[in-house]
C-alpha positions in Angstrom: -118.0 66.5 -70.6 -121.7 66.9 -71.2 -124.2 65.5 -73.7 -125.4 68.1 -76.1 -128.0 68.2 -78.9 -126.9 70.0 -82.0 -129.2 70.8 -85.0 -127.3 71.8 -88.2 -129.1 73.4 -91.1 -127.8 73.0 -94.7 -129.0 74.2 -98.1 -131.3 71.5 -99.5 -129.7 71.8 -103.0 -126.2 71.3 -101.6 -127.4 68.4 -99.4 -128.9 66.7 -102.5 -125.7 67.0 -104.4 -123.1 66.1 -101.7 -124.6 64.7 -98.5 -121.7 62.5 -97.6 -119.4 65.6 -97.8 -121.7 67.5 -95.5 -121.6 64.7 -92.9 -117.9 64.6 -93.0 -117.8 68.4 -92.6 -119.8 68.2 -89.4 -117.6 65.4 -88.1 -114.5 67.6 -88.7 -116.1 70.5 -86.9 -116.9 68.4 -83.8 -113.5 66.7 -83.8 -111.8 70.1 -84.1 -113.6 71.2 -80.9 -112.9 68.0 -79.0 -116.5 66.7 -79.3 -117.4 63.0 -79.7 -120.4 62.2 -82.0 -122.9 59.8 -80.3 -125.8 59.9 -82.7 -126.8 61.5 -86.0 -130.0 61.6 -88.1 -130.9 63.3 -91.3 -134.3 64.9 -91.5 -136.3 65.3 -94.7 -136.0 68.5 -96.7 -138.5 71.2 -95.7 -139.5 74.7 -96.6 -138.0 77.3 -94.3 -140.2 79.7 -92.4 -138.0 82.5 -93.7 -135.0 82.9 -95.9 -131.6 82.0 -94.5 -128.6 83.2 -96.4 -130.6 83.2 -99.6 -132.0 79.7 -99.1 -135.8 79.0 -98.9 -135.5 75.2 -98.5 -133.2 73.4 -96.1 -132.1 70.1 -94.7 -131.7 69.5 -91.0 -129.0 67.3 -89.5 -129.7 66.2 -85.9 -126.6 65.3 -83.8 -125.9 64.3 -80.2 -122.3 64.6 -79.0 -120.3 64.8 -75.8 -118.2 67.9 -75.5 -116.6 70.2 -72.8 -118.6 73.4 -72.0 -116.0 75.9 -73.6 -116.1 73.9 -76.9 -119.7 75.0 -77.7 -118.5 78.7 -78.1 -115.7 77.8 -80.5 -118.0 75.4 -82.4 -120.5 78.3 -83.0 -117.7 80.5 -84.2 -116.5 77.8 -86.7 -120.0 77.3 -88.0 -120.3 81.1 -88.6 -117.1 80.9 -90.7 -118.3 77.8 -92.6 -119.8 78.3 -96.1 -121.7 75.0 -96.0 -123.5 75.3 -92.7 -126.4 77.8 -92.7 -127.1 77.7 -89.0 -126.5 75.7 -85.8 -128.6 75.4 -82.7 -127.2 73.6 -79.6 -129.3 72.5 -76.6 -128.5 70.9 -73.3 -130.9 70.0 -70.5 -131.7 67.3 -67.9 -134.0 65.3 -70.3 -131.6 65.1 -73.2 -130.6 61.5 -72.5 -134.2 60.4 -72.6 -134.8 62.2 -75.8 -131.7 60.6 -77.2 -133.0 57.1 -76.3 -136.3 57.9 -78.0 -134.5 58.9 -81.2 -132.5 55.7 -81.1 -135.7 53.6 -80.6 -137.4 55.3 -83.5 -134.4 54.9 -85.7 -134.3 51.2 -84.9 -137.9 50.8 -85.9 -137.4 52.6 -89.2 -134.4 50.4 -90.0 -136.4 47.2 -89.1 -139.3 48.4 -91.3 -137.0 49.1 -94.2 -135.4 45.7 -93.8 -138.8 44.0 -93.7 -139.7 45.8 -97.0 -136.5 44.7 -98.5 -136.6 41.0 -97.6 -139.7 40.1 -99.7 -138.1 41.6 -102.8 -135.0 39.4 -102.5 -136.9 36.1 -102.7 -138.9 37.5 -105.5 -135.7 38.3 -107.4 -134.4 34.8 -106.7 -137.7 33.3 -108.0 -137.4 35.4 -111.1 -133.8 34.3 -111.6 -134.9 30.7 -111.2 -137.8 31.1 -113.5 -135.6 32.6 -116.2 -133.8 29.2 -117.0 -137.2 27.5 -117.1 -138.4 30.0 -119.7 -135.1 29.4 -121.7 -135.7 25.7 -121.6 -139.3 26.1 -122.7 -138.1 28.4 -125.5 -135.6 25.7 -126.6 -138.1 22.8 -126.3 -139.5 23.4 -129.9 -136.2 22.4 -131.4 -136.5 18.7 -130.4 -140.0 18.9 -131.8 -138.6 19.9 -135.1 -136.2 17.0 -135.0 -139.1 14.7 -134.2 -141.0 16.1 -137.2 -137.9 15.5 -139.4 -137.7 12.0 -138.1 -141.4 11.5 -138.7 -141.0 12.7 -142.3 -138.2 10.2 -142.7 -140.4 7.4 -141.4 -143.2 8.5 -143.7 -140.8 8.4 -146.6 -139.5 4.9 -145.6 -143.1 3.7 -145.2 -144.0 5.0 -148.6 -141.0 3.2 -150.0 -142.1 -0.1 -148.4 -145.7 0.3 -149.6 -144.7 0.8 -153.3 -144.1 -2.9 -154.1 -147.4 -3.8 -152.6 -149.1 -1.3 -154.9 -147.3 -2.8 -157.9 -148.5 -6.2 -156.9 -152.0 -5.0 -156.5 -151.9 -3.5 -159.9 -150.6 -6.7 -161.4 -153.3 -8.8 -159.7 -155.9 -6.4 -160.9 -154.5 -6.8 -164.4 -154.9 -10.6 -164.3 -158.7 -10.5 -164.8 -158.1 -8.6 -168.0 -156.1 -11.5 -169.4 -159.0 -13.8 -168.4 -161.4 -11.6 -170.2 -159.2 -11.6 -173.3 -159.2 -15.4 -173.2 -163.0 -15.4 -173.3 -163.1 -13.2 -176.4 -163.5 -14.9 -179.8 -160.2 -16.2 -181.1 -158.7 -15.1 -184.4 -159.7 -17.0 -187.5 -156.1 -17.8 -188.1 -156.2 -20.1 -185.0 -155.9 -23.7 -186.4 -158.1 -25.1 -183.6 -160.9 -22.7 -184.5 -160.6 -23.5 -188.2 -160.8 -27.2 -187.5 -164.3 -26.9 -186.0 -165.9 -25.7 -189.3 -164.2 -28.4 -191.2 -165.6 -31.1 -189.0 -169.0 -29.5 -189.4 -168.7 -29.7 -193.2 -167.7 -33.3 -193.1 -170.8 -34.1 -191.0 -173.0 -32.3 -193.4 -171.5 -34.2 -196.3 -172.1 -37.5 -194.6 -175.7 -36.6 -193.8 -176.2 -35.6 -197.5 -174.7 -38.9 -198.6 -177.0 -40.8 -196.2 -180.0 -38.9 -197.5 -179.0 -39.6 -201.1 -178.6 -43.3 -200.4 -182.0 -43.3 -198.7 -183.6 -41.7 -201.8 -182.0 -44.2 -204.1 -183.3 -47.1 -202.0 -186.8 -45.7 -202.0 -186.7 -45.3 -205.8 -185.6 -48.9 -206.2 -188.4 -50.0 -204.0 -190.9 -48.1 -206.1 -189.6 -49.6 -209.4 -189.8 -53.1 -208.0 
């Protein structure tokens, strides 16, 4: 058995619709012709230099497989009978193993680069997932604030209730001077104490008049004598 390089050509539209099915179809063709697949690689779609079976755009599928010499002839015949494969080119030379190693090295580099691009996104997704609960907690935090406001309103109400008696006392104390002012105002004439004062004044006036009358009579007597 020798190592061969086989390049399969597919319709690009068919490859976009059912690529896994095309890979399986190639595997079945190789297995049917006693060939062992060693390496495979899908190439990007490209515009064909000329039309092949009505297709202007194709997808190449590079394969390396070990197979007996007579199997290549039967493999070409099966490809011509296939409706999925547009064309097959098989190569074999003394440098094929070196080319295979180069393809494997490039494939490993591409996989490593893809993994490196994928790894930073995973921690970012984890950080986003961790940040999400924090945002939920921050969104929920205003609720206790409302409770505190409600408690604060209750404290204000209770404080206002406690301050009410002090206000009443203050009003009463402020009303006290009014009573003092009223006591300074002239009392009503009906007050017996107030009426007693003019009576005493009348009596003193009468006594003074009596004394003056007595003095006049004494002076008259003195003059007659």
